Z-matrix of the N, CA and C atoms (Angstrom, degrees):
N
C 1 1.453
C 2 1.519 1 108.82
N 3 1.316 2 115.31 1 147.91
C 4 1.450 3 121.17 2 179.15
C 5 1.515 4 108.98 3 -121.65
N 6 1.322 5 116.55 4 127.99
C 7 1.456 6 120.00 5 177.10
C 8 1.505 7 108.41 6 -82.59
N 9 1.315 8 116.23 7 138.87
C 10 1.462 9 120.17 8 179.31
C 11 1.522 10 111.58 9 -103.53
N 12 1.331 11 117.08 10 4.74
C 13 1.459 12 119.82 11 -175.80
C 14 1.522 13 112.46 12 -92.97
N 15 1.324 14 118.44 13 25.94
C 16 1.446 15 121.10 14 173.88
C 17 1.517 16 114.99 15 95.57
N 18 1.331 17 119.50 16 9.76
C 19 1.452 18 121.53 17 178.57
C 20 1.516 19 109.54 18 -68.27
N 21 1.332 20 115.68 19 132.37
C 22 1.449 21 120.83 20 -179.92
C 23 1.525 22 108.30 21 -132.31
N 24 1.344 23 118.38 22 113.63
C 25 1.465 24 120.25 23 -178.72
C 26 1.530 25 113.35 24 -57.13
N 27 1.312 26 117.72 25 -26.73
C 28 1.467 27 119.35 26 179.76
C 29 1.526 28 111.88 27 -70.41
N 30 1.329 29 116.88 28 -10.77
C 31 1.464 30 120.74 29 178.43
C 32 1.529 31 112.39 30 -91.07
N 33 1.325 32 117.19 31 2.32
C 34 1.456 33 120.48 32 177.26
C 35 1.528 34 109.80 33 -73.81
N 36 1.315 35 115.96 34 159.85
C 37 1.458 36 122.36 35 -178.15
C 38 1.522 37 109.14 36 -97.76
N 39 1.329 38 116.19 37 113.47
C 40 1.459 39 121.13 38 -179.24
C 41 1.526 40 112.23 39 -107.67
N 42 1.307 41 117.87 40 -10.19
C 43 1.457 42 121.23 41 -176.40
C 44 1.515 43 110.85 42 85.81
N 45 1.319 44 115.63 43 175.19
C 46 1.464 45 121.90 44 179.96
C 47 1.521 46 109.61 45 -136.48
N 48 1.306 47 114.99 46 135.40
C 49 1.459 48 120.65 47 174.85
C 50 1.526 49 106.90 48 -92.48
N 51 1.337 50 115.86 49 82.67
C 52 1.457 51 121.10 50 -179.34
C 53 1.528 52 109.11 51 -127.00
N 54 1.320 53 116.26 52 178.09
C 55 1.463 54 120.49 53 -176.08
C 56 1.527 55 112.67 54 -58.16
N 57 1.334 56 117.20 55 -43.46
C 58 1.469 57 120.11 56 -178.94
C 59 1.521 58 111.72 57 -64.78
N 60 1.338 59 117.42 58 -45.60
C 61 1.471 60 119.32 59 -178.57
C 62 1.524 61 110.85 60 -67.42
N 63 1.339 62 118.09 61 -35.96
C 64 1.471 63 120.18 62 177.39
C 65 1.533 64 110.89 63 -66.61
N 66 1.331 65 117.38 64 -39.74
C 67 1.471 66 120.84 65 177.10
C 68 1.526 67 110.22 66 -62.59
N 69 1.345 68 116.37 67 -46.89
C 70 1.465 69 120.13 68 179.96
C 71 1.537 70 110.56 69 -63.67
N 72 1.333 71 117.14 70 -36.72
C 73 1.464 72 120.89 71 177.26
C 74 1.527 73 110.33 72 -62.68
N 75 1.325 74 117.75 73 -48.23
C 76 1.466 75 120.59 74 -179.76
C 77 1.530 76 111.49 75 -59.76
N 78 1.329 77 116.76 76 -44.40
C 79 1.466 78 119.45 77 -178.76
C 80 1.529 79 111.19 78 -68.96
N 81 1.331 80 117.02 79 -36.00
C 82 1.461 81 119.62 80 176.79
C 83 1.527 82 110.28 81 -67.41
N 84 1.333 83 117.44 82 -38.54
C 85 1.460 84 120.69 83 176.19
C 86 1.528 85 110.80 84 -59.86
N 87 1.327 86 117.15 85 -43.79
C 88 1.459 87 121.13 86 177.75
C 89 1.527 88 111.52 87 -62.21
N 90 1.324 89 115.72 88 -44.20
C 91 1.462 90 121.35 89 -179.17
C 92 1.525 91 110.79 90 -61.82
N 93 1.337 92 116.52 91 -48.14
C 94 1.465 93 121.17 92 -179.43
C 95 1.529 94 109.78 93 -64.51
N 96 1.335 95 117.05 94 -45.03
C 97 1.467 96 120.31 95 -179.28
C 98 1.524 97 110.75 96 -60.13
N 99 1.321 98 117.23 97 -40.93
C 100 1.464 99 120.59 98 178.39
C 101 1.527 100 111.11 99 -63.27
N 102 1.330 101 116.65 100 -45.56
C 103 1.463 102 121.06 101 -178.25
C 104 1.529 103 112.67 102 -68.07
N 105 1.335 104 116.75 103 -22.50
C 106 1.468 105 120.51 104 -174.82
C 107 1.523 106 113.34 105 -103.11
N 108 1.321 107 119.04 106 10.07
C 109 1.468 108 121.10 107 -176.80
C 110 1.521 109 112.84 108 -59.29
N 111 1.304 110 118.60 109 -30.44
C 112 1.460 111 120.81 110 179.13
C 113 1.515 112 114.33 111 -85.03
N 114 1.319 113 118.35 112 -0.96
C 115 1.462 114 123.24 113 -177.11
C 116 1.529 115 109.47 114 -90.28
N 117 1.344 116 119.05 115 111.40
C 118 1.470 117 120.70 116 -178.26
C 119 1.531 118 113.01 117 -65.22
N 120 1.326 119 117.68 118 -16.59
C 121 1.463 120 121.48 119 180.00
C 122 1.525 121 112.98 120 -93.26
N 123 1.327 122 116.87 121 2.04
C 124 1.461 123 119.57 122 -175.42
C 125 1.522 124 111.25 123 -80.17
N 126 1.321 125 114.84 124 125.93
C 127 1.456 126 123.56 125 175.71
C 128 1.511 127 108.44 126 -155.18
N 129 1.308 128 116.69 127 -167.32
C 130 1.463 129 121.54 128 -176.16
C 131 1.531 130 111.73 129 -62.07
N 132 1.333 131 117.44 130 -42.49
C 133 1.473 132 119.95 131 -179.64
C 134 1.523 133 110.39 132 -61.18
N 135 1.321 134 116.68 133 -47.02
C 136 1.455 135 119.79 134 -179.48
C 137 1.527 136 110.62 135 -65.56
N 138 1.328 137 117.46 136 -38.88
C 139 1.462 138 120.76 137 176.67
C 140 1.525 139 110.70 138 -57.68
N 141 1.333 140 117.01 139 -48.47
C 142 1.468 141 120.26 140 -178.62
C 143 1.524 142 112.00 141 -60.32
N 144 1.324 143 116.85 142 -38.64
C 145 1.466 144 119.68 143 -179.50
C 146 1.525 145 110.98 144 -72.34
N 147 1.327 146 117.89 145 -39.03
C 148 1.469 147 120.07 146 176.35
C 149 1.521 148 109.82 147 -62.01
N 150 1.330 149 117.39 148 -43.33
C 151 1.472 150 120.69 149 178.30
C 152 1.530 151 110.75 150 -59.73
N 153 1.336 152 115.86 151 -44.03
C 154 1.463 153 120.98 152 178.59
C 155 1.527 154 110.81 153 -58.00
N 156 1.333 155 116.27 154 -51.19
C 157 1.461 156 119.14 155 -178.51
C 158 1.526 157 111.52 156 -65.24
N 159 1.317 158 117.53 157 -37.45
C 160 1.471 159 119.72 158 178.14
C 161 1.522 160 111.08 159 -61.21
N 162 1.323 161 116.97 160 -49.09
C 163 1.465 162 120.19 161 -178.22
C 164 1.522 163 112.30 162 -67.59
N 165 1.317 164 117.37 163 -44.36
C 166 1.464 165 119.82 164 -175.77
C 167 1.534 166 111.86 165 -74.04
N 168 1.330 167 117.83 166 -38.28
C 169 1.471 168 118.83 167 175.87
C 170 1.517 169 111.09 168 -69.07
N 171 1.334 170 117.52 169 -34.78
C 172 1.466 171 120.03 170 175.96
C 173 1.526 172 109.68 171 -63.16
N 174 1.318 173 116.76 172 -39.94
C 175 1.464 174 120.25 173 177.40
C 176 1.530 175 110.22 174 -59.80
N 177 1.325 176 116.15 175 -43.36
C 178 1.463 177 120.90 176 -178.80
C 179 1.526 178 112.12 177 -71.26
N 180 1.333 179 117.36 178 -42.62
C 181 1.472 180 120.66 179 -173.64
C 182 1.517 181 113.97 180 -90.62
N 183 1.331 182 117.28 181 -35.25
C 184 1.466 183 120.68 182 -173.78
C 185 1.529 184 113.00 183 -108.60
N 186 1.320 185 116.88 184 -6.76
C 187 1.464 186 120.70 185 177.37
C 188 1.517 187 114.78 186 90.44
N 189 1.330 188 117.95 187 -4.66
C 190 1.470 189 121.03 188 176.18
C 191 1.519 190 108.90 189 -158.49
N 192 1.347 191 116.54 190 150.43
C 193 1.457 192 119.37 191 178.45
C 194 1.523 193 111.02 192 -70.04
N 195 1.313 194 116.89 193 160.75
C 196 1.465 195 121.43 194 -179.68
C 197 1.522 196 110.82 195 -72.06
N 198 1.338 197 117.12 196 -48.71
C 199 1.467 198 119.23 197 -178.87
C 200 1.518 199 111.87 198 -92.97
N 201 1.312 200 117.62 199 -36.89
C 202 1.458 201 121.43 200 -175.50
C 203 1.513 202 112.77 201 81.37
N 204 1.327 203 117.47 202 7.65
C 205 1.465 204 122.02 203 -179.64
C 206 1.532 205 109.40 204 -77.70
N 207 1.328 206 119.69 205 146.04
C 208 1.474 207 120.66 206 174.41
C 209 1.534 208 111.07 207 -70.55
N 210 1.324 209 116.45 208 152.18
C 211 1.466 210 122.84 209 176.33
C 212 1.515 211 108.71 210 -119.11
N 213 1.334 212 115.59 211 129.14
C 214 1.457 213 121.45 212 179.66
C 215 1.516 214 110.41 213 -97.05
N 216 1.317 215 115.31 214 146.07
C 217 1.459 216 121.02 215 172.96
C 218 1.525 217 107.34 216 -80.43
N 219 1.329 218 116.43 217 115.92
C 220 1.454 219 122.26 218 175.18
C 221 1.524 220 109.10 219 -122.58
N 222 1.301 221 116.66 220 170.49
C 223 1.465 222 121.79 221 -175.55
C 224 1.522 223 112.74 222 -52.77
N 225 1.334 224 116.99 223 -42.16
C 226 1.461 225 120.14 224 -176.09
C 227 1.518 226 112.59 225 -92.86
N 228 1.316 227 117.63 226 14.92
C 229 1.457 228 121.24 227 177.06
C 230 1.512 229 112.24 228 115.61
N 231 1.330 230 117.06 229 -175.48
C 232 1.463 231 121.52 230 -179.31
C 233 1.529 232 111.26 231 -67.94
N 234 1.330 233 115.19 232 137.95
C 235 1.464 234 121.24 233 179.96
C 236 1.527 235 108.08 234 -134.94
N 237 1.346 236 117.11 235 134.82
C 238 1.460 237 119.21 236 177.49
C 239 1.531 238 110.85 237 -62.18
N 240 1.325 239 116.37 238 138.26
C 241 1.454 240 121.35 239 176.13
C 242 1.521 241 109.40 240 -55.83
N 243 1.295 242 116.96 241 130.13
C 244 1.455 243 120.93 242 176.57
C 245 1.513 244 115.15 243 74.31
N 246 1.331 245 118.72 244 14.44
C 247 1.473 246 120.94 245 -177.71
C 248 1.525 247 111.37 246 -60.79
N 249 1.322 248 117.28 247 -44.35
C 250 1.467 249 120.25 248 -179.48
C 251 1.524 250 110.52 249 -64.76
N 252 1.335 251 117.39 250 -42.58
C 253 1.469 252 120.08 251 177.24
C 254 1.521 253 111.08 252 -63.05
N 255 1.327 254 116.89 253 -38.93
C 256 1.466 255 120.84 254 179.09
C 257 1.526 256 110.44 255 -63.69
N 258 1.341 257 117.44 256 -42.96
C 259 1.467 258 120.77 257 178.97
C 260 1.527 259 110.90 258 -64.04
N 261 1.337 260 116.79 259 -42.91
C 262 1.470 261 120.17 260 178.53
C 263 1.526 262 111.24 261 -61.33
N 264 1.329 263 116.13 262 -45.17
C 265 1.474 264 120.92 263 179.90
C 266 1.526 265 110.21 264 -63.16
N 267 1.329 266 116.54 265 -42.38
C 268 1.462 267 120.78 266 178.92
C 269 1.528 268 110.53 267 -63.22
N 270 1.336 269 116.74 268 -37.37
C 271 1.459 270 120.38 269 178.09
C 272 1.535 271 110.11 270 -68.52
N 273 1.325 272 116.97 271 -43.83
C 274 1.471 273 120.98 272 177.88
C 275 1.527 274 111.64 273 -61.61
N 276 1.324 275 116.32 274 -38.06
C 277 1.472 276 121.04 275 -179.39
C 278 1.528 277 113.04 276 -78.67
N 279 1.323 278 116.78 277 -5.48
C 280 1.464 279 120.53 278 179.90
C 281 1.519 280 113.77 279 81.21
N 282 1.339 281 117.76 280 13.57
C 283 1.464 282 120.93 281 179.46
C 284 1.524 283 112.16 282 -77.68
N 285 1.344 284 117.04 283 -28.61
C 286 1.459 285 121.98 284 180.00
C 287 1.518 286 110.00 285 -140.18
N 288 1.315 287 114.69 286 161.66
C 289 1.457 288 122.70 287 171.30
C 290 1.515 289 106.26 288 -121.12
N 291 1.330 290 117.39 289 128.58
C 292 1.458 291 121.84 290 178.41
C 293 1.521 292 107.88 291 -96.19
N 294 1.324 293 116.72 292 115.66
C 295 1.453 294 122.82 293 -174.39
C 296 1.521 295 110.34 294 -112.29
N 297 1.345 296 118.22 295 111.48
C 298 1.470 297 118.92 296 173.52
C 299 1.520 298 109.30 297 -71.27
N 300 1.325 299 116.52 298 143.08
C 301 1.466 300 121.70 299 -177.68
C 302 1.524 301 109.21 300 -119.09
N 303 1.313 302 116.20 301 138.73
C 304 1.463 303 121.43 302 174.23
C 305 1.516 304 112.47 303 77.61
N 306 1.330 305 115.18 304 -170.55
C 307 1.457 306 121.21 305 -175.03
C 308 1.522 307 113.02 306 -117.73
N 309 1.300 308 118.01 307 0.51
C 310 1.456 309 121.86 308 -179.72
C 311 1.530 310 109.42 309 -77.59
N 312 1.346 311 117.70 310 145.26
C 313 1.469 312 118.61 311 175.53
C 314 1.535 313 111.55 312 -65.90
N 315 1.328 314 117.49 313 -15.35
C 316 1.460 315 121.97 314 179.97
C 317 1.529 316 111.29 315 -104.26
N 318 1.312 317 117.20 316 21.72
C 319 1.464 318 122.19 317 -176.72
C 320 1.531 319 110.67 318 -63.42
N 321 1.326 320 116.20 319 145.66
C 322 1.466 321 118.97 320 177.17
C 323 1.516 322 110.04 321 -70.19
N 324 1.311 323 116.22 322 145.00
C 325 1.455 324 121.46 323 174.97
C 326 1.517 325 107.11 324 -100.68
N 327 1.316 326 115.96 325 118.88
C 328 1.456 327 121.31 326 -179.00
C 329 1.522 328 109.94 327 -87.64
N 330 1.296 329 115.29 328 142.91
C 331 1.454 330 122.20 329 179.16
C 332 1.517 331 106.98 330 -107.61
N 333 1.305 332 115.78 331 116.93
C 334 1.458 333 120.60 332 -179.07
C 335 1.526 334 107.83 333 -109.88
N 336 1.330 335 116.99 334 113.61
C 337 1.471 336 119.20 335 -179.10
C 338 1.523 337 110.86 336 -70.44
N 339 1.322 338 115.15 337 142.07
C 340 1.460 339 120.93 338 177.51
C 341 1.527 340 111.76 339 -108.87
N 342 1.303 341 115.62 340 1.34
C 343 1.468 342 121.03 341 174.93
C 344 1.514 343 108.38 342 -151.59
N 345 1.322 344 115.84 343 162.42
C 346 1.463 345 120.87 344 177.21
C 347 1.524 346 109.96 345 -76.30
N 348 1.314 347 115.47 346 149.05
C 349 1.463 348 121.21 347 174.70
C 350 1.524 349 109.23 348 -71.05
N 351 1.310 350 115.94 349 149.93
C 352 1.464 351 121.78 350 175.43
C 353 1.527 352 107.80 351 -83.62
N 354 1.323 353 116.29 352 93.67
C 355 1.461 354 120.89 353 -176.14
C 356 1.529 355 112.72 354 -77.14
N 357 1.330 356 118.03 355 -5.95
C 358 1.472 357 119.39 356 177.09
C 359 1.517 358 111.15 357 -67.18
N 360 1.339 359 116.85 358 -14.97
C 361 1.469 360 120.80 359 178.14
C 362 1.524 361 112.47 360 -77.13
N 363 1.342 362 116.95 361 -14.00
C 364 1.454 363 121.32 362 -172.98
C 365 1.521 364 111.04 363 -118.54
N 366 1.325 365 115.35 364 147.62
C 367 1.463 366 120.64 365 177.35
C 368 1.529 367 109.73 366 -80.88
N 369 1.322 368 116.40 367 164.81
C 370 1.458 369 121.35 368 176.09
C 371 1.520 370 112.44 369 -56.93
N 372 1.353 371 118.38 370 -47.56
C 373 1.463 372 118.62 371 177.99
C 374 1.530 373 113.21 372 -61.80
N 375 1.339 374 117.79 373 -32.91
C 376 1.467 375 119.78 374 177.86
C 377 1.529 376 110.30 375 -66.95
N 378 1.329 377 117.33 376 -45.52
C 379 1.463 378 121.12 377 179.30
C 380 1.532 379 110.11 378 -62.23
N 381 1.320 380 117.23 379 -42.41
C 382 1.463 381 121.11 380 179.14
C 383 1.523 382 110.93 381 -63.26
N 384 1.332 383 117.62 382 -40.62
C 385 1.458 384 121.34 383 178.86
C 386 1.522 385 110.05 384 -63.52
N 387 1.334 386 117.94 385 -44.98
C 388 1.466 387 121.83 386 178.96
C 389 1.520 388 110.16 387 -60.27
N 390 1.329 389 117.24 388 -47.18
C 391 1.464 390 120.39 389 178.52
C 392 1.525 391 111.61 390 -58.86
N 393 1.328 392 116.73 391 -40.96
C 394 1.464 393 120.67 392 178.91
C 395 1.514 394 112.61 393 -64.53
N 396 1.323 395 116.90 394 -40.43
C 397 1.467 396 120.49 395 179.31
C 398 1.529 397 110.15 396 -67.78
N 399 1.323 398 116.71 397 -43.68
C 400 1.471 399 119.81 398 178.02
C 401 1.528 400 109.97 399 -58.71
N 402 1.317 401 116.82 400 -44.94
C 403 1.463 402 120.31 401 179.59
C 404 1.531 403 111.09 402 -63.51
N 405 1.322 404 117.12 403 -43.62
C 406 1.467 405 120.74 404 -178.46
C 407 1.525 406 111.96 405 -64.39
N 408 1.335 407 117.43 406 -31.12
C 409 1.465 408 121.46 407 -175.66
C 410 1.533 409 112.57 408 -101.65
N 411 1.318 410 117.15 409 7.87
C 412 1.465 411 120.55 410 -171.78
C 413 1.524 412 113.97 411 -59.27
N 414 1.299 413 119.34 412 -35.67
C 415 1.460 414 120.89 413 -177.29
C 416 1.518 415 114.12 414 -86.87
N 417 1.326 416 117.73 415 -7.61
C 418 1.460 417 121.00 416 -175.04
C 419 1.523 418 111.89 417 -82.97
N 420 1.326 419 115.02 418 146.72
C 421 1.468 420 120.11 419 174.05
C 422 1.523 421 109.08 420 -86.65
N 423 1.324 422 115.53 421 167.28
C 424 1.460 423 119.98 422 175.52
C 425 1.518 424 111.51 423 -59.64
N 426 1.340 425 117.02 424 -39.47
C 427 1.473 426 121.26 425 179.34
C 428 1.522 427 111.25 426 -65.00
N 429 1.328 428 116.95 427 -41.80
C 430 1.471 429 119.85 428 177.98
C 431 1.528 430 110.65 429 -63.27
N 432 1.327 431 117.10 430 -42.28
C 433 1.466 432 120.27 431 179.54
C 434 1.523 433 111.08 432 -68.92
N 435 1.327 434 116.75 433 -35.00
C 436 1.465 435 120.08 434 175.77
C 437 1.519 436 109.85 435 -59.13
N 438 1.327 437 116.28 436 -48.65
C 439 1.468 438 120.51 437 -179.81
C 440 1.527 439 110.97 438 -64.05
N 441 1.328 440 116.08 439 -41.91
C 442 1.464 441 120.77 440 -179.80
C 443 1.536 442 111.32 441 -63.89
N 444 1.323 443 117.16 442 -33.24
C 445 1.469 444 120.49 443 -177.22
C 446 1.524 445 113.21 444 -77.03
N 447 1.333 446 117.43 445 -3.24
C 448 1.455 447 121.18 446 179.70
C 449 1.531 448 111.77 447 -89.77
N 450 1.330 449 115.91 448 36.06
C 451 1.463 450 121.57 449 178.61
C 452 1.518 451 111.56 450 -80.08
N 453 1.306 452 115.20 451 -162.86
C 454 1.469 453 120.44 452 -174.91
C 455 1.526 454 112.85 453 -66.37
N 456 1.334 455 118.62 454 -28.46
C 457 1.469 456 119.88 455 176.30
C 458 1.527 457 109.48 456 -63.05
N 459 1.314 458 117.49 457 -43.63
C 460 1.457 459 122.90 458 178.95
C 461 1.530 460 110.37 459 -70.04
N 462 1.339 461 116.62 460 -37.31
C 463 1.459 462 121.26 461 -177.85
C 464 1.524 463 112.87 462 -74.38
N 465 1.329 464 117.39 463 -15.46
C 466 1.463 465 121.77 464 -173.17
C 467 1.523 466 113.91 465 -68.40
N 468 1.336 467 117.30 466 -16.95
C 469 1.467 468 120.05 467 -177.09
C 470 1.522 469 109.91 468 -131.08
N 471 1.338 470 115.93 469 166.52
C 472 1.455 471 121.59 470 177.55
C 473 1.524 472 111.37 471 -77.44
N 474 1.326 473 115.04 472 164.84
C 475 1.465 474 121.00 473 179.92
C 476 1.522 475 110.52 474 -57.51
N 477 1.316 476 116.17 475 136.23
C 478 1.471 477 126.06 476 179.31
C 479 1.532 478 113.50 477 72.50
N 480 1.322 479 117.86 478 5.33
C 481 1.465 480 120.35 479 176.49
C 482 1.525 481 109.77 480 -89.58
N 483 1.340 482 114.59 481 160.67
C 484 1.459 483 120.92 482 179.13
C 485 1.531 484 109.17 483 -81.26
N 486 1.327 485 115.61 484 135.09
C 487 1.466 486 122.38 485 179.93
C 488 1.532 487 108.16 486 -87.95
N 489 1.327 488 118.59 487 123.51
C 490 1.473 489 118.83 488 177.55
C 491 1.534 490 110.31 489 -68.60
N 492 1.316 491 115.31 490 142.29
C 493 1.467 492 119.50 491 -179.62
C 494 1.530 493 111.71 492 -59.38
N 495 1.317 494 117.71 493 -29.59
C 496 1.467 495 120.22 494 179.40
C 497 1.522 496 112.45 495 -64.11
N 498 1.329 497 118.29 496 -15.41
C 499 1.467 498 121.36 497 178.85
C 500 1.530 499 111.46 498 -62.25
N 501 1.318 500 118.22 499 -17.64
C 502 1.466 501 121.21 500 177.65
C 503 1.529 502 111.11 501 -61.52
N 504 1.314 503 116.65 502 -23.38
C 505 1.461 504 120.55 503 -178.28
C 506 1.527 505 112.66 504 -83.44
N 507 1.331 506 118.11 505 -3.98
C 508 1.460 507 121.15 506 176.25
C 509 1.523 508 108.52 507 -78.20
N 510 1.289 509 116.33 508 127.23
C 511 1.462 510 120.73 509 -178.53
C 512 1.522 511 110.39 510 -79.76
N 513 1.313 512 116.63 511 139.61
C 514 1.453 513 121.35 512 174.66
C 515 1.531 514 112.12 513 -87.89
N 516 1.329 515 116.33 514 -0.51
C 517 1.460 516 120.80 515 177.31
C 518 1.533 517 109.18 516 -72.13
N 519 1.334 518 117.42 517 147.99
C 520 1.471 519 119.55 518 176.46
C 521 1.529 520 110.06 519 -63.35
N 522 1.317 521 114.78 520 150.55
C 523 1.464 522 119.84 521 177.79
C 524 1.529 523 110.29 522 -65.25
N 525 1.315 524 115.23 523 137.42
C 526 1.458 525 120.41 524 177.60
C 527 1.519 526 108.91 525 -93.60
N 528 1.324 527 115.65 526 169.29
C 529 1.469 528 120.38 527 175.28
C 530 1.529 529 109.99 528 -59.86
N 531 1.341 530 116.46 529 -36.30
C 532 1.470 531 120.75 530 178.90
C 533 1.527 532 111.36 531 -65.71
N 534 1.337 533 116.94 532 -39.07
C 535 1.468 534 120.97 533 177.12
C 536 1.529 535 110.31 534 -60.74
N 537 1.316 536 115.81 535 -46.11
C 538 1.465 537 120.82 536 -178.35
C 539 1.521 538 110.14 537 -65.78
N 540 1.332 539 117.13 538 -42.06
C 541 1.473 540 120.68 539 178.63
C 542 1.528 541 110.67 540 -63.12
N 543 1.334 542 117.75 541 -41.95
C 544 1.468 543 121.10 542 179.69
C 545 1.525 544 110.89 543 -65.20
N 546 1.328 545 117.53 544 -41.27
C 547 1.466 546 120.78 545 176.83
C 548 1.523 547 110.43 546 -61.12
N 549 1.336 548 115.62 547 -41.48
C 550 1.465 549 119.98 548 178.07
C 551 1.533 550 110.58 549 -62.13
N 552 1.345 551 117.16 550 -43.09
C 553 1.476 552 121.36 551 177.45
C 554 1.521 553 111.30 552 -58.74
N 555 1.327 554 117.25 553 -42.83
C 556 1.463 555 121.01 554 -179.05
C 557 1.523 556 111.71 555 -65.47
N 558 1.339 557 115.97 556 -38.90
C 559 1.464 558 119.40 557 177.73
C 560 1.526 559 109.93 558 -66.79
N 561 1.335 560 117.34 559 -46.06
C 562 1.471 561 121.98 560 -179.14
C 563 1.535 562 110.63 561 -63.79
N 564 1.336 563 117.75 562 -38.72
C 565 1.461 564 120.39 563 -178.56
C 566 1.529 565 112.82 564 -74.61
N 567 1.334 566 117.25 565 -13.34
C 568 1.462 567 120.29 566 179.96
C 569 1.516 568 114.10 567 91.71
N 570 1.358 569 117.97 568 -1.83
C 571 1.473 570 119.46 569 177.83
C 572 1.520 571 110.71 570 -67.08
N 573 1.328 572 117.41 571 -29.69
C 574 1.444 573 122.49 572 176.39
C 575 1.525 574 107.72 573 -128.12
N 576 1.325 575 115.58 574 132.80
C 577 1.463 576 120.58 575 177.63
C 578 1.510 577 109.28 576 -106.26
N 579 1.359 578 115.81 577 150.55
C 580 1.481 579 119.92 578 175.03
C 581 1.508 580 109.39 579 -66.58
């Protein structure tokens, strides 16, 4: 369907992979890793999903993402652009230690911070939002969060494409009869064309 009321996909917010967003991503990774040290389910998968929810919920609640980094649709859910490179650089710089756990080839890799995050980069509401998301997701495993992250925001784009931040406003609830009737009204009225 095509909207005729001036919608332009190029006006969506995809984020930027620039020096500032990469710095904010690294510091947010440190902050989340520090807060999640007591969580036995915390690993790279869970970190990526927490980062996704922090940035996308911040966009919805605060009007802008915390890091501003783009998120790609990958098989296991949304992942911040350059997340693996950021973790490697942080490990090389001595900011984190990556600890494999267990003996399974699919074992979670734990991120152990070796320094405190620079919280001066974040506002009070951003820190509070991150803490709230960590608390809300504390009991979930990486696999559960992976499955949960495969909602309509993730489904909105093709594999390896960047997910627009506005996708957070897509409801994961099933369409109701009222939703379908309203869509039909918009098509009939000409506001939306097939």
